[in-house]
N, C-alpha and C positions, 0 to 999 in steps of 0.2 A: 844728454840723450835727445833733447828735442830741439836742438838747433840746426839740424839738417834742414833743408836739402841743398843741393848744388844748383847750378845754372840749368835752365831748360835746354833740352837737347835740340841741335840744329840739324844733325844728320838723321837718316833713317833710324827709328828707334829700336833698340834691342835691350835685353836685360840679361844679367848673368844667372841663368837658370840651370836646373838639373834635368837634362834630356832623358826621357823615358822611351822604352821600346815601342810604345804605341804612338809616338809621334807628339805626345803632349810634353809638358815640361813643368817641374815643380819649382816653387820659390824657396822651398826648404826640402832637406833631405833627412827625413826622420824615420825612425822605427816607431811602432805603435803596439799597444796592447788594448784589446777590445773585448766587451763582454756581450753575450747574447741575452743575458738576464742578470738582474741586480744581485743575485745570490753569489755571484763571483766577483763582486765589486772589491771586497777587501783584499782578496788574493791578487787581483790585477793592479790594485794600487801599490801593493808591496813590490810587485815586479817592476813597475815603472820607477818607483822610488829608489830601487837598488842602483839605477844608472845615474850616479852623480856625475857633476862636471869632471871630477878626478878620474872616474872610471872610464869616461868618454874621451879623455884627453888624447889617447893614442889613436883616435880616429877623427881627425880634423874635418873631414868632409861629411860627418854625420851631425846633424843639428840637434839631436836629443831623442828621447824616448817619450811618446805622448800617451797618457792613459785616456781612453774614451769610455768613460763610465757613466751609466745612466740608471734610471729607476724602473725601466720597463722590462718586458720579457715574460712576466707572469701576471696573473690577474686580468687576463684578456682572452678572447676567443683564439683558438688555435689556427683559424683560417679567416679569409676575408680581408678587406681593405686595411683594417687596423694592424693586423699582422704582416700584411704585404708591405704596408708603409714602413713599418719598423725594419723589416728585413732588407728592403731596398736602401733605406738609410744606412744601415750597417754595411752593407755590400758596397755602396757607393763610397763610403769612407775608406774601406779597405783598398778600393781601386784609385783613390785620389792620387794625383801625381806627386804630392808632398810626402807620401808614405812609401818608403822603399821596401819595407817588410813589416810583418805584423804577426802577433800571436792572438788567437781567438780563444777566450776562456769561457767556461760554463761550469755550473754546478753539475748539471747532467739530467735534471728532471724538470727543467723549464718548460713552459708551454711553447716558448720559442726554442724548440729542439736545435741543437747546434748542427746536427747532420742534416736535418731538414732544411735549416737555413742555408747551409753551404750548397746543397743541391739546388734549392730554388734560385739562388743567386748565381749558379754556374761556376762556383768557386771550388778548387780542389787543393789539398795539401801539397806543398812543394817547399823547396829550401827557403823561400821567403814568406811562406804562409803555414804557420804551425797552429794545432789545436791542443788545448790542455783542458781536461775535464776532471773536476775535483773528485767526483764519485768514482772515477776509474783509476786515478793514481793514488787515492787514499788520503784525502784531505788537503787542507789549506797549505801547510808547510811543504808538503811534497809537490803540490801545484806550483807554488811560488818557485821552488827550485827548478822545475822543469821549465816554467816560463822564462826564467832568467837564463837558463842554459840555451833555450831556443833562440833568444835574442842575442845572446853573446856569439853564437854561431853566425848570425845575420851580419853582425857588425862589420867584419872584414869585406863582405860582399858590398854592403851599402857604401863603404868608404871608398871603393873603386871609382865611384862616380864623382866627378868634380864639376864645379860650376864652369859654364862655357857660354859665350854669347848666343842667345837664341832671339828670334823675332818676337816682338810685342804681340804678334798675332797668336802666340801660344799662352798668353796671359788670360787668366779668368779672374775678374775682380767681382766680389760680391758686395752688395750694399744692402745689409739685412734690415735696416730701420729707416723710416721716413726721415729724410734729412731735416735737421733743425737749423737753427740760426735764422738770419734775415735773408732777404731775397738775393742780395749780392753775394753772400757766402754760398748759398745753394747754387747760384749762377756759376760760381767759380768751380764747384764740383762738376757742374754740367759741362763746363769747358774742358775739364780734365777727361771726363768720360767720353765726350765726343772725339777728343784727339786719340784716345786709346782705340775706340771703335773705328776711326778712320784708317788705323794702322792694322786693322784686322782682329783686334782683341775682342773679348766677350765681357759684357757687363750684365750681372744678374740683379734684378731688383725684386722685392717681395712686398709684404704688406698690402695684400691684394685689395682690401677694403678701400684703401685711399688711393693706392697707385693705379688700380684698374680704372676707376673713372677718369683720372688725370691723364693717363696714357692713351685712352681709347682713340682719341683723334690722330694719334701717331702710329696706328696699326698699319703695318706694311701691306697687308692683304685683307680681304674681307673675312678669311678664315681666321686670322689673328683677332680681328675685331669681334667675330662671333665667340671666340674662345674667351675673351674678356667678359662679354655679356653673360656667358654661361657661368663663369666663376662668380661674378657679382651676384647673379641670381642664387647660386649655391650658398653664398655667405649670408644672403638675406634670410634664407631658410634656416641655416645653421645657428644664427645668432638670434632668431625670433624668440622673444619672451626672456632673453637673458640679459643681465646687466654686464655688458663687456666694456663699458666706457665708450666715450665718443671716438669714432675713427679719426685718425689725423686728417688735417685739411688736404684736399687734393692739390692745392696750389703749391704745396711743398715739393710735389713731384713734377709740376708743370715746368718748374725752373730747371730741372735736371737735363740740361742740354737740349738738343733738337733732333737727335738720331731717331730714326723710325723704330718702332717696336717689331722685332722680327719674329717672336714666338712667345706663346703662353703655354706653359707645361706644368705638370703636377709635381707635387712636393718630392724632392729627392730623386726624381727621374733624371736620366742622363741628358745632357744638353742637347737640344734638337737643332740649334743653330748658333752661329757666331753673331756678333753685334749685341744690341740691346735686347734682353729677353726678361720676361716676367715668370719666376717660379712662384706658384700659388703657395701662399703661407700666411699665418697671422702676423700682426705687427709686433709681437714679442720677439726681440732681437735674438735671443738665444735659440729659440725654435727655428726662426728664419735662417739664421747662420748655420745651424746644423744641417738643414736641408740643402742649403747652397753648397756647403762642403761636400755632401754626398753627391751632388750634381756635378762637381768638378772645380769649385772655386779654389784658388790657390792664394788669394790675397783678399783682404776685406778692408772697407773703409767706413767710418761712421762720422757724422758731424754730431758731436756730443754737446747739445745746448745746455744740458743740465749737469755736465761734469761726469756723466756715466763712463766709467773706465772699462766697458765691456771689451773682452778679447775673445776671439773665436778659438776653439781648440785646434791645434795643428796648422793653423793658418795665421800668418802675421797680420795683425789688425791695426790700421792707421787711424787713430782717433783725432779728429780735427776740432780744435776749439774755435768756436764762432766769434769769439771776441777776446781781445788781449788780456783783459782782466781775468777771465776765466783761465786762460793759458797760464798766467803767472801763478794763480792760486793752485792749480792742479799740475804743477811742473813735472811731477813724477809719473802722471798718467796721460797727459795730452802730447801727441807727437808733432802736431803742426798747428801754427798760429794763423788763422784766416782773419784775425781782427782787422788788419789794414783794409781788406775789402768791405768790412762792415762800416768802418769810420771814414771811408772815402780816401784813405791813403794809398790805395791800390785799386786798379780796375779789376773787375772779375776776370777779364781775359789774362792779365798778367798774373793774378793770383792763381788761376787755374793752371797756367804753365808751371808755376812753382810747385803746386800740388802734384802735378803729373811727374815732375822730376823727383819729388819726394817718394811717390809711390813706386817708381822704377828703382830708386836707390834701395828701398826696403825689399822689393822683389829680388834685388841682386844680393841680398844678404845683410844689409844694415839692419841692426836690431830695433825693434819698437820698444817703447816704454813698457808695454805689457810683457813682452818677452823678458826684459830685464828684471821684472818683478815676479816672473814665473806665473803670470796670470793666464787664464784660459783652460786650465785643467779641470775646472768645476762647471764649465759652461757648455757641456755637451748634452743637449736636450732634444731628442727626437720628438716630433709632434705626438702628444699623448692621446690621439684619437682612439676611442674604443676601450680605454681603461675603466673597468667596472668593479674592481676590488683591490 
């Protein structure tokens, strides 16, 4: 699993993606089942679990059925930013290029009402977006049967889309956590991201408390710089009097390439720009990755200094080991060994080229360690601002 990649690309870079009608491209072609509130979680899990590899074998262009299950939807105000944040997160996931079709499930009495959610997000039922409400169909078993039937009807449609070469400019890479490892390993990741951005790709970073101060000097415009200042001030107020732990060192982000920061935007909002962008989020990688997916990320990458095998839901996640010893110990979890950059056996430039080749191979369908393990199905965590019960 973790002996990929191939040689760096010499010609203009492309990857084998799934083109979508809106001009974007997915790295995976998946169906999904998502809930508006936790009361439908068990039913949604059963729907997703129905679609085993054997049942999907007749649809070689479909990469799986992903459950997007979370704990929110009740115990919160029916309006305001917390509910808006949840709804735009769920809506963004539904629109993500990696999702070809989806079933939205609800109990029926959630504060996050399914029909109000769809209306607010501008979503309507269609052959590739179906709704199932437990209280309307008569309970869990009937809801599971309806959800399974809806996805079975979508499978032949999703299977009609095949991988085709698409420009790297359609790739959106999320980096949900502050890069670990030493300076050389972080510099290698920076080389890879700079090369992607030079080809028109988008790279989303988060963990605002540490990345904001580090990237302030790279703001492309005064407006972007002001946006960073505003979010840093907000975080200062938000964390006042709370033991949140120390923010990650800003230096960890300063080594992430040299591309200018093109935009700062709110959690789970649609991407405002290509290039390097900062999506406001906490440093908790599950929360940050969930927001980045809602914003359109189709691939994720983490330097896992502590062996964290995090995998984002619905998005292949490349876990980079910053030293070869960790890579050898976590052979089933780590996708890429950046150890030679740390011990001087490779320059950051050469290692960055190799990492880029690996990222593009995964974007083109090469499985990650996490995908082989079935990881990521329990890591869908919308930012729980506003939960009070």
